[in-house]
C-alpha positions as CSV (number, residue, x, y, z in Angstrom):
1,X,-90.6,27.9,15.3
2,X,-89.1,30.2,17.7
3,X,-85.7,31.9,17.4
4,X,-84.3,29.6,20.1
5,X,-85.3,26.5,18.1
6,X,-83.8,27.9,15.0
7,X,-80.6,28.6,16.8
8,X,-80.5,25.0,18.2
9,X,-81.2,23.6,14.8
10,X,-78.3,25.7,13.3
11,X,-76.0,24.6,16.1
12,X,-76.9,21.0,15.6
13,X,-76.3,21.2,11.8
14,X,-72.9,22.9,12.5
15,X,-72.0,20.2,14.9
16,X,-72.9,17.5,12.4
17,X,-70.9,19.3,9.7
18,X,-68.0,19.6,12.1
19,X,-68.1,15.8,12.9
20,X,-68.2,14.9,9.2
21,X,-65.3,17.2,8.4
22,X,-63.3,15.7,11.2
23,X,-64.2,12.1,10.4
24,X,-62.6,12.3,6.9
25,X,-59.0,13.0,8.2
26,X,-59.5,10.6,11.1
27,X,-60.4,7.8,8.6
28,X,-57.4,8.7,6.5
29,X,-55.2,8.7,9.6
30,X,-56.6,5.2,10.5
31,X,-55.7,3.8,7.1
32,X,-52.2,5.3,7.3
33,X,-51.7,3.7,10.7
34,X,-53.0,0.3,9.4
35,X,-50.4,0.6,6.5
36,X,-47.7,1.5,8.9
37,X,-48.5,-1.4,11.1
38,X,-48.5,-3.8,8.1
39,X,-45.1,-2.4,7.0
40,X,-43.7,-2.8,10.4
41,X,-44.9,-6.4,10.6
42,X,-43.4,-7.2,7.2
43,X,-40.1,-5.6,8.1
44,X,-40.0,-7.6,11.4
45,X,-40.7,-10.8,9.5
46,X,-38.0,-10.2,6.9
47,X,-35.4,-8.9,9.3
48,X,-35.1,-12.3,11.0
49,X,-33.6,-14.1,8.0
50,X,-31.4,-11.1,7.2
51,X,-30.1,-11.0,10.7
52,X,-29.4,-14.7,10.8
53,X,-27.5,-14.4,7.4
54,X,-25.5,-11.5,8.8
55,X,-24.7,-13.5,11.9
56,X,-23.4,-16.4,9.7
57,X,-21.4,-14.0,7.6
58,X,-19.8,-12.5,10.6
59,X,-18.9,-15.9,11.9
60,X,-17.2,-16.8,8.6
61,X,-15.4,-13.5,8.6
62,X,-14.1,-14.1,12.1
63,X,-12.8,-17.5,11.2
64,X,-11.0,-16.1,8.2
65,X,-9.6,-13.3,10.3
66,X,-8.2,-15.9,12.7
67,X,-6.5,-17.6,9.7
68,X,-5.1,-14.3,8.5
69,X,-3.8,-13.7,12.1
70,X,-2.0,-17.1,11.9
71,X,-0.6,-16.3,8.5
72,X,0.6,-12.9,9.6
73,X,2.3,-14.4,12.7
74,X,4.0,-17.0,10.6
75,X,5.2,-14.3,8.1
76,X,6.6,-12.3,11.0
77,X,8.5,-15.3,12.2
78,X,9.9,-16.0,8.8
79,X,11.0,-12.4,8.3
80,X,12.8,-12.5,11.7
81,X,14.5,-15.8,10.8
82,X,15.6,-14.4,7.5
83,X,17.0,-11.3,9.2
84,X,18.9,-13.5,11.7
85,X,20.2,-15.7,8.8
86,X,21.3,-12.6,6.9
87,X,23.2,-11.2,9.8
88,X,24.9,-14.6,10.3
89,X,25.9,-15.0,6.7
90,X,27.1,-11.4,6.6
91,X,29.2,-11.9,9.6
92,X,30.6,-15.3,8.4
93,X,31.1,-14.7,4.7
94,X,31.1,-10.9,4.5
95,X,34.4,-10.2,6.2
96,X,36.5,-12.7,4.2
97,X,34.8,-11.6,1.0
98,X,35.7,-8.0,1.8
99,X,39.3,-9.0,2.4
100,X,39.5,-11.0,-0.8
101,X,38.0,-8.1,-2.8
102,X,40.5,-5.6,-1.2
103,X,43.4,-8.0,-1.9
104,X,42.3,-8.5,-5.5
105,X,42.0,-4.7,-5.9
106,X,45.5,-4.2,-4.6
107,X,46.9,-6.8,-6.9
108,X,45.2,-5.2,-9.9
109,X,46.4,-1.8,-8.9
110,X,50.0,-3.0,-8.5
111,X,49.9,-4.9,-11.8
112,X,48.5,-1.8,-13.6
113,X,51.2,0.4,-12.0
114,X,53.9,-2.1,-12.9
115,X,52.7,-2.1,-16.6
116,X,52.6,1.7,-16.6
117,X,56.1,1.8,-15.1
118,X,57.4,-0.6,-17.7
119,X,55.8,1.4,-20.5
120,X,57.3,4.6,-19.1
121,X,60.7,2.9,-18.7
122,X,60.5,1.6,-22.3
123,X,59.5,5.0,-23.6
124,X,62.4,6.6,-21.7
125,X,64.8,4.0,-23.2
126,X,63.6,4.7,-26.7
127,X,63.9,8.4,-26.2
128,X,67.4,7.9,-24.9
129,X,68.3,5.7,-27.9
130,X,66.8,8.2,-30.4
131,X,68.8,11.0,-28.7
132,X,72.0,8.9,-29.0
133,X,71.3,8.2,-32.6
134,X,70.7,11.9,-33.3
135,X,73.9,12.8,-31.5
136,X,75.8,10.2,-33.5
137,X,74.3,11.4,-36.7
138,X,75.4,15.0,-35.9
139,X,78.9,13.8,-35.1
140,X,79.1,11.9,-38.3
141,X,77.8,14.9,-40.2
142,X,80.4,17.2,-38.5
143,X,83.2,14.7,-39.2
144,X,82.2,14.4,-42.8
145,X,82.2,18.1,-43.2
């Protein structure tokens, strides 16, 4: 065998070794792609029912939100009606009640002042009477002496 034949044989063996070394990762990559394809297929098959359930759930939520909208609108109407009724009652009943309360306060104050005045007048009368008695007792003591 000549040197050229040896070189060709070595080159052929190197090429075979290179092909074998590259074949292993390519086979692994092929299996990985098969698994990825299978996973994607399963995900697609399972996502259909999930999406239909989500669509049903969203439809139910939307119908409940419409009910809540109606309830909120009714509550706003009720609150505005209560506010109007309160202002009517305050205007109708409030002013006379304030007048009655002010009148009763005035009567109580006047009665209290009258009682205080009577008590002061009675106290002044007692003081005056006690002073007269003391003066009379002094006069009697001077006359007796």
